[in-house]
Every structure is written in C-alpha cells, then in structure tokens.
PAZAPA-4460 file (N, C-alpha, C; in steps of 0.05 Angstrom, whole numbers, plus 32768, in hexadecimal, padded with zeros to 4 digits):
% residues 92
    n_x    n_y    n_z   ca_x   ca_y   ca_z    c_x    c_y    c_z   seq   type   mol
   8784   861A   86AF   8782   85FF   86BB   879F   85F9   86C5     1      M     A
   879E   85F1   86DF   87B7   85E9   86E8   87C0   85CB   86E5     2      N     A
   87D7   85C5   86ED   87E3   85A9   86E7   87D1   8592   86F3     3      I     A
   87C5   8599   870B   87B5   8584   8718   8798   8582   8709     4      Y     A
   8790   8598   8702   8777   8598   86F1   877B   8587   86D7     5      E     A
   8792   858D   86C9   8796   857D   86B1   8799   8561   86B6     6      R     A
   87A8   855A   86CA   87AE   853F   86D4   8794   852F   86D9     7      R     A
   8782   853D   86E8   8767   8532   86EF   8757   852D   86D5     8      N     A
   8756   8541   86C4   8749   8540   86AB   8753   8526   869A     9      S     A
   876D   8523   8698   8777   850D   8688   8770   84F4   8697    10      L     A
   8773   84F0   86B1   876C   84D7   86BE   874F   84D2   86BB    11      L     A
   873C   84E8   86BC   8722   84E2   86B7   871B   84D7   869B    12      G     A
   8729   84E1   8687   8724   84D6   866E   8730   84B8   866A    13      M     A
   8745   84B3   8679   874F   8498   8679   873C   8485   8688    14      E     A
   8731   848F   869F   871D   847E   86AD   8706   8478   869D    15      L     A
   86FB   848D   868D   86E5   8489   867B   86EA   8473   8667    16      D     A
   8702   8474   865A   870A   8460   8647   870A   8445   8656    17      R     A
   8716   8444   866E   8719   842A   867D   86FC   8420   8681    18      Y     A
   86EA   8430   868A   86CF   8427   8690   86BF   841B   8678    19      L     A
   86C6   842A   8662   86B6   841F   864A   86C1   8404   8643    20      R     A
   86DC   83FE   8647   86E7   83E5   8641   86E3   83D0   8656    21      E     A
   86DE   83DA   8670   86D9   83C6   8685   86BE   83CE   8694    22      H     A
   86A7   83CA   8687   868E   83D1   8692   8689   83C4   86AE    23      P     A
   8695   83AE   86B3   868F   83A1   86CD   869B   83B1   86E4    24      E     A
   86AF   83C2   86DE   86BC   83D2   86F5   86A8   83E9   86F9    25      F     A
   869C   83F5   86E4   8689   840B   86E9   8671   8404   86F9    26      S     A
   866A   83E8   86F8   8654   83E0   8706   8659   83E1   8726    27      E     A
   8673   83E2   872E   8679   83E5   8749   8678   8401   8754    28      R     A
   8673   8414   8744   8673   8430   874B   8654   8438   8751    29      I     A
   864E   8440   876A   8633   8448   876F   8627   845D   875E    30      P     A
   860D   845B   8756   8600   8472   8748   8603   848C   8757    31      N     A
   8608   84A3   874A   8607   84BD   8756   861F   84C0   876A    32      N     A
   8634   84B1   8766   864C   84B5   8778   8660   84C9   876C    33      S     A
   8670   84D3   877E   8683   84E6   8776   869F   84D7   8777    34      H     A
   86AB   84D9   875F   86C4   84CA   875C   86DC   84DC   8761    35      I     A
   86EE   84D3   8771   8706   84E3   8776   871E   84D2   876B    36      I     A
   872C   84DD   8758   8741   84CF   874A   875A   84D4   875B    37      M     A
   8769   84BF   875E   8784   84BD   876B   8798   84B0   8758    38      L     A
   87B1   84BA   875B   87C7   84AD   874B   87DC   84A4   875E    39      L     A
   87DF   848A   875D   87F3   847E   876F   880D   848A   876D    40      E     A
   8819   8492   8784   8833   849F   8786   8834   84BC   8783    41      G     A
   881E   84CA   877F   881C   84E5   877A   880E   84F3   8792    42      D     A
   881C   84F7   87A8   880E   8502   87C0   8803   851D   87BD    43      K     A
   8811   852F   87B0   8806   854B   87AC   87EC   8549   879B    44      E     A
   87EC   853C   8786   87D3   8539   8775   87BD   852C   8784    45      F     A
   87C1   8518   8794   87AE   850A   87A2   87A1   851C   87B8    46      N     A
   87B2   852C   87C6   87A7   8540   87D9   8795   8553   87CB    47      K     A
   879E   855F   87B5   878F   8571   87A7   8775   8566   879D    48      W     A
   8776   854D   8791   875E   8541   8789   874B   8538   879F    49      S     A
   8754   8531   87B5   8742   852A   87CC   8736   8543   87D7    50      T     A
   8745   8559   87DA   873B   8570   87E4   8725   857C   87D3    51      D     A
   872B   857C   87B8   8717   8587   87A5   86FE   8576   87A7    52      L     A
   8704   855B   87A5   86EC   8547   87A4   86DB   8549   87BD    53      G     A
   86E6   854D   87D3   86D6   8550   87EC   86C8   856B   87EB    54      N     A
   86D1   857E   87DF   86C1   8599   87DE   86A9   8595   87CD    55      K     A
   86AE   8587   87B6   869A   8583   879F   8684   856E   87A7    56      Q     A
   868A   855E   87B9   8675   8548   87BF   865E   8555   87CC    57      T     A
   8646   854C   87C4   862F   8556   87CF   8625   8544   87E7    58      E     A
   8615   8550   87FA   860D   8543   8812   8601   8528   880B    59      K     A
   8609   8513   8818   85FA   84F8   8813   8606   84EA   87FB    60      G     A
   8619   84F6   87EB   8623   84E9   87D5   863C   84D6   87DD    61      Q     A
   863C   84C0   87D2   8650   84AC   87D5   866A   84B5   87C7    62      T     A
   8680   84B4   87D6   869B   84BB   87CA   86A9   84A1   87C2    63      I     A
   86B3   849F   87A9   86C2   8489   87A0   86DE   8490   8799    64      V     A
   86F3   8486   87A8   870C   848B   87A1   8717   8476   878D    65      Y     A
   871F   8481   8776   872B   846E   8761   8749   8475   875F    66      I     A
   875B   8462   8765   8777   8465   8765   8783   845A   874B    67      T     A
   878D   8469   873A   879C   8461   8722   87B7   8456   872C    68      I     A
   87BB   843C   8728   87D4   8432   8730   87E9   8431   871D    69      R     A
   87E1   842E   8704   87F6   842C   86ED   87E9   8435   86D2    70      K     A
   87F7   8446   86C4   87EF   844F   86AA   8802   8444   8695    71      L     A
   87F7   843C   867F   8808   8432   8669   8812   844D   865B    72      A     A
   8829   8449   864C   8834   8461   863F   8820   846C   862A    73      P     A
   881F   8485   8629   880E   8493   8616   8817   848D   85FA    74      V     A
   8806   8487   85E7   880D   8482   85CB   87F7   848D   85BA    75      H     A
   8800   8493   85A1   87ED   849F   858D   87DA   8487   8583    76      S     A
   87C0   848F   857E   87AE   847A   8572   87AB   8480   8554    77      R     A
   87BB   8492   8549   87BC   849A   852D   87C5   8481   851E    78      I     A
   87B5   847A   850B   87BC   8462   84FB   87C6   846A   84DF    79      E     A
   87BF   8480   84D5   87C9   8489   84BB   87C7   84A7   84BB    80      E     A
   87DD   84B4   84AE   87DC   84D0   84AB   87E9   84D9   8491    81      L     A
   87E7   84F2   848C   87F5   84FE   8473   8802   8517   847C    82      E     A
   881A   851F   8470   8829   8537   8475   882C   8544   845A    83      L     A
   8824   855D   8459   8827   856D   8441   8836   8586   8449    84      V     A
   884D   858A   843B   885B   85A5   8440   885A   85B7   8429    85      T     A
   885D   85CF   842E   885B   85E3   8417   886E   85FA   841D    86      R     A
   8880   8601   840C   8891   8616   8411   8886   862F   8403    87      S     A
   8885   8646   8410   887C   865F   8407   8891   8674   8407    88      N     A
   88A1   8673   83F0   88B7   8685   83EF   88AF   869C   83DE    89      L     A
   88B3   86B6   83E6   88AC   86CE   83D7   88C6   86DA   83CE    90      C     A
   88C7   86E3   83B5   88DE   86F2   83AB   88D6   8710   83AB    91      S     A
   88E9   8720   83B1   88E6   873C   83B4   88F1   874B   839E    92      L     A
***
C-alpha cells in the first residue's frame, strides 16, 4: 500500500466517523454516488485521488468531491491500560 492509499484509507475512516456524528451531512450525498476525497493543500494527493476516482466511477454514477479542510490532531482514545514487564535472565 503506497502513501496515497494509506492517506485515502485514513481519510475514509475519518469521514465515516464524521458522517456518524453528523447524519445531516450524509443526507446531502446522493445514493450510489462515488466519493472522491480531497485534502486541502495537498496537490499531489488530490491529483492521485481524482485520477483514481474518475477511473473507478461507473457510467451514470454521480461523483461527489469532499474536501477535508482541517483535521484535529490525532490522539489516543485509550482511557485505561496496564503495563507488565518481565525479565527473563538465564544463567549459564
């Protein structure tokens, strides 16, 4: 998987979360449309995403461009964890 494929996958996951939290936005996306993800300020990724999206779109399918303008910093959702260490020293 190349860097653009990983970026597209991550943006897709973020969009999925956003749509679950903002169902009114998802209502604006036509059924059976092909979504092309764009990232503001990233010309190379946007060209890659647009080219790939245009190749994958089926005849008669609506294309929806969604531009991610701003992403919050990534943070962990872990609320609680435990760490256990064990030393395994062998004597010869």
